[in-house]
N, C-alpha and C positions, 0 to 999 in steps of 0.2 A: 504494500500500500504506500502511496506517495507520501513523503514527509512534507509537512507544511513548514513555513518559516517559524510559526509558533513552536512546533515540535522541535525544530532546530534550536531555537532560543532556549527552550526548556532543557533540551539535551545539553546545551552549553552550560547552563546553570547547574545542572545536576552532575556534570562530568568534570568540570574544571577544578573541583575541590577534592578529588579522590585521594584518600589517605595514602601517602607513600608514592604517589604518582610522580613521574619525572619526564622531562622532555630533553631531547638531545640538543635542541637549540631553540632560540626565540622564534616566535611565529606571529604573523599578522593575518587575520582572516577578514575578508569583506563578504558580507552576505546580505540578502534582501528578498523581498517579496513584492510582486506586482499583481494586483487583483482589481479588476474593474468589470462592471456588468451593466447591461441595459435592464432597468427594472421598472415595474409599474406598481404604484402604491395607491390603494383606495382606502380613505378614512371615512367611516360612517359619521352621521351627525351626532354630536355630543358636546359636552362641556369642554372648553379649552383647558389644557393641562395646567393644574395648579391654581385655577381661578377660584377666588372666594365667592361664596354665594350671597345673593341679595338679602335684604331684610326679610323677605318672604321666600324662604328657600325651598318651596315645594316644587319649583320648576328650575330648570337649568338657568344659571345666571349669565352665561356668555356663550350661548349656543352657536356652534360653528356649523355651517352647511356641509353636506357631504362633499368630498373633494377627491379628485383623481389626478395623479401626476406621473408622467413618464420621465425618467432621469437616466443619465449616465453616472453611475455611482461607484465609488471606490470601496474596497474593504468589505465586501459582502460575505464571501466564504472564509476569508482570513484577512487580517489587517495588513495594509501596505507598510513596509518598513525598509530602512537602509541602515545596516549596522557595521561597526568595526570592532573587532575583538583581537586583543593582543595578549601574549603570555611571554614571560621570560624566566627561564630556569636560572635561579641565583645560587643553586647548590644546597646541599645538606637537606634536601626534601622541601626546600622553600621555592616559591614561584611568585613573581609579581605579575599583575595583570590589569586589564581594563576592559570596559564595554561602553561604547557610545552607540545609541540607537535612536533614530528619528522616524517620523511618520509624515506621509505626504498624500496628496490627492492626484490620481492619474487623470481625472477629467479636467483639472485646471493647472496642475503642476505646482500648486501651492502647498505649504506646510499645513498639516491638519491634526486635530486632536491635541490635547494637552495645551490648549490656548497658544498654539504656534511656537512652543518651545522648540529650539533646534534639535535638542536631544531629549525630547519629552518622554520617550518610552523608557529609556534607561541611560544613565550616565554615572558610572562608578569606577573606582579603582579598588583593587583587591590584593590581598596577601594570603597565599596558601602556605600552610605549615604542616608538619606531620600530625598536627592535632586538629586540623580543620581549616576553614577559610573564613577570613574577615573581609567584608565589603563595606565601603563608605561612599555614599552618594545617593542620587535619585534611583530608586529600584522598585521592582514589583513587590507588592506586599506578600507575605508568606501565604495568605489565603488564595491569592491568584494562582499559585502553583497547584493547590489542591484541586481547583476547577480545571486548570489546563491539562493536568494529567488524567482527569476522570472523564472529560467530555469526549464524545466520538467525533467532534468537529474541531474547530481551531479558534473559538471565541471571536469570530468575526461578527459582522452585523446580523447574520442570519442564525447565529448559534444561540438558541434559546436555552440551552443547558447552562448558560452563564447568567440566567435571570436572577439568581440569588446573589451572585457576586456583585452586581451593579447597583444594589440598593444603597451602597455607600461608596463613593469614589475612592476612599482611602483603603478599601479592600483590594483595589486594583494596583495603584501606584502611590508612592509616598516620596515627598521631598525629605532631605536631611536624614536618610535612613542609615543605621548601623546594623549590619546583619552578620550572623555567624552560621556557617554551614558545616555539617558533619555527615559522613557516610560510614556506616558500620555494617558490613555484610549486605543484607537485603533491606536494611533500614536507612532511610535518608531523612535528615531533619534540618530545620532552619529555625532560628530565633532572631527576632528583630526588635529594634527600639528606635524611635525618632522623637527628638524634643519638640518638633513641629512638623507633622507630616503634611499639613496643608489646610488649616482652618483659620479663616479670617474672623474679625470681631463681629461681622455681620454676614449672614448666609442668605443667598437668594439665587434665582435662576440666571442672573447676569453672567455673561461669559467673559467679556473684555470691557475695557474702558472704565473699570471700577477700582481705582487704587485702594491699597490696603486701608481698611477702617472707614471707608466712606459710607454715607447714609444708605446707599442702595446695595452695598455688599457684592459678593460674588459666589460662584458655586463652590462646593467643597472640593478642595484640590485645585482651585483656580490659580492663575499665573503668579499672583503675588500672595496667595493665601499662606504659603509656607515661609513668609518673611520672618526672620528670626529677630524678635524684639522682646524686651523684658515684659513679663506679665505675671500676675500673682495667681492666675487661674490655671496655669499649665495648659493653656489653650493649644490644641493640636498634638499634644503628647500622645504617642501611639506605641503599641506593642503587639507582636504577633508570633504565632508558633505554627509550624507545618511539620507533619510526620507522614511519611509514605513507606509502606511495607509491601514488598513483593512476596506474597505467600508462596507462589511458584511462578514460572515464566508466563503462565496464562492468567493469573489472578493478582490484581493489585487492590489494596485498600488504603485509604488515607483519611486524615482528619486535620482540621486547622482551627485556630482560635484567633480572633481579632478584637482588639479593644482600643478605643481612642477617647480622649477627653475633648469635649467641645468647650469646656471652661467658661460656661455662661455666655457663649456666643449667641447672638440674637438671630433668630430665624425671621426674616422680613419679607414682605411682598416686594417683588422686584420693580413694580410700577409705582407704588405709593410709599414704600418705605415703612409701612405699618408693621409693628412688631407682632409676630404671631406666637412666638414662644421663646423661652430662654433655655437653650440646650445645655445639658450637663455632660453626659457620657453616652457612649455606644458600645455594646458588647455583642459579639456574634461568634457562632461556631458552625462548622460544616463537617459532614461525613460523606465520603465518596468511595465508589468502587468501580472497577472495570474488569470485565472478563472477556478473553479472546478464545473462542471455541477452537480447540486444537484441530488442525487439518482443514477446517472450513474458513478460518480467518474472520468469522463473524464477531463483531464487538458488541457487547452489551454493557451498558453503563447506567449508574444511578447516582444522584447527588441530592443530599438534604442540607438545607441551610436555614438557620434561625438567627434573626437579628433584632435588637431592641434599642430604640432611642429613648434616653431618659431625660425628662425635662426637670427644671427646677421645681422645688416644692411650691405649691400654690398655682402652678400652671396645670393645664390638662395633661393627662398621662401621655407619655410618648408612645409612638407606634411600635408594635411588635409584629414582625413579618416572618411568616413561615413559607418556605419554598421547597418544592420537590420537583426534580427533573429526571426524565428517563430518556435514554437514547439507544438506538441500534443502527449498526452499519454493516453491510455485507458486500464483500468484493465478488465480482463475477468477471473473471478475466481482467480486461482493462477497464471495466465498468465498476462502479460501486453505487449502491443504493442504500437509503436509510431514512430514518424518521426520528424526530425528537418531540417530546411532550413536556410542558412545564405548567405547574400550577402554583400560583403565589397568592397569599392572602394576608391581610391585616388580621391578626388574632384579636385585636381590640380596635381602638380608634374608630375608623369608619366600617370595619369588617368588610371592606370592598375586596374584590378578588379579580385575578387575571388568569385566563386559560389560554395557552398558546400551543400551536402545533406547526411543525415545519417538516416538509418532505424534501429529500435531497437526492440528487443524481449527479454522478461524476463520470467523465470519460477521460482516462489518463493516456495522453499521447505518449508520454515518457515519464521519467521520474521527476521531471521539472515542470512540465507543461500539461495543463488539463483544461477542459471546458466543463461547466457545471450548470445545473438547474436548481433553483430554490423556489419553493412555493409554500405559503403558509398563511396563518392568521393569528391575531391576538384579540381576544374578546375581553373587554373590561366591564365589570359590574360594579357600580359605584357604591353599593352598600347603603349604610345609613349616614345621616348627618353627624359629623363630629364637630367639636368646638375647640378652637385653638386657644392658647393662653390669653389672647387678646379678646376672646369672646366671639371670634369670627367663625361662622359656619363653613364647613368644607366637606367634600365627599370625593370618593373615587378609590380605585384599587392601587396597589403599589407601583405598577409600571408607569402610568401617566402622572399620578399625583406626586411621586417623589421627584420626577423630572422637573415638574413645575415649581417645586420647592427648593431646587438647587442641590439635591443630594447626588444627582447623576451627571456624568460628563457628556455622554452621548445617548440621546433618546433612541427609542426602539428602531431597529432596522436601519442602521447607518444614518441617523438623524431624520428619518421620515416622521417619527413621532407617532403618538396615538392619542385619541380623544377619550375623555371620561364617559363611561356608559355607552360605548360604541365598539364596533368591530373594525379592525384594520386588516386588510388583505394585501399580500405582497407576492409578486412573481418576479424572478430575476434569472437572466441567462448571462453567464459571464465567462471570462478567461482568467486563469491564474498561472503565473510563472515564477519559479524560485531560482535564485542563483546563490 
C-alpha cells in the first residue's frame, strides 16, 4: 500500500530516536506531498457556524440559504507539505538533528494552514542519546501521533477519523514544545510540555489581523497566540503523553492524554467582542487500535476520544465531547477501497451531535502517484439551547459550533465548513504525488 507523506513524517518521528541507532555519516532529506482535487460541496440550510441566537431562540438566528460550490482544493486525501530533515552522527550513540516542514496550496501557490507560518507544520531541533531523544520547537502534539497511527487514511481534509483530534487545535500542533521520545522493544512513547502552546488572552474564530491580546482575539493556536509573555495564569501551558504498543506485526494499540491551561482566557464573539465564557482548562484522552488482516492486507481501525473544556466557577459548565470513529480499507491490486464513520456528541452543553460518513477509492499508478475519489457527508443536529457564561443562547453539534468559537484551525473538508442543523455533502476527485 502506498505510503503517504503523513506516514513518512510519522515514520521519521518514530524512527529517528531508536535507542543505540547510528549513522555512518550526516544526511539531509527533502520530502513532500502534492495533493489537489476538483470537489463539489453542498451545504444545506442552517445556522451559521458559531452564531449566537436571538432573544427569541426558537428559530435559527442567522439562517444561511443552501449553497453549492465547485472548487479546486488542496489537501483532500492528505495535507500538502514540503519538508527538510537532517541528522548528524556526533559519536558515542549521540545524533543531532532537525525538521523544518511547511504547508502550501496547489491551487494558488500560497502558504496555507497555521496562519501562513513558513514552517507551521513542524520546526524543531533534536538531540538523540542512548537514552532517548529530546526535541525543542514547534511540533505535533503527542495526541496527533495517536490518531495518525490509528487512522486508515492520512488526516487530510476528507479523513473523518480525525474528528476527535480537531476539537482543540493544541491537540494537533503546539508552539514552544519540549518533547522526549523513547522506544523500548515494541513500545514507543512520547512526553511533552510547553509553557505556551498557543493560547491568546482572548479566543475567537478570527484567523489573522488580531494581534496578541486585542479585543477580538484569535483562534486557539493562532499566529501570535503562543507569544511568550509573563502571566500569572499559566495561560497556554500544555502537557501530553503518547504510548503505542505493537502487540504483533498485525495489531497495534495506542493511547494518549492531552491537557492545557486556558488560564482564564476569555472566549469572545469574533464580531462583537462579547465575552461568552472564561476558560480554565482542557483535558482529553484517546484510545486507538488498528488491525491488518494477514494475507489480505485489509485494515480495520477504531478511535475513541473524550475531551472536556472547563470554565471558571460561576460560568456555564464547559462542553464535554465524546467521539468514536471507525475505518476500513482494503487493497485490490493497484486499487484500494474503504469507508470511515464518525460520531461526535456534546455529552452536556447543547447535547448536539454530528454523524459523518466518507467513502474512499484509490488507484495507485506507482508508489508515489495515485488518483482518488472521496464522497461523503456530515449531518449536524443542533440539540438543545445552551447558555454561555454571558447568558447568550447557543446551539449546535461539535463540528460546526467549535469552529465558530475558535477552537479549530481548519473547518470541515479543507475549509468548506458546515452549517448548524444541516447536512453537508462532498464529492472530490483528485491526484496525489509524494517525493
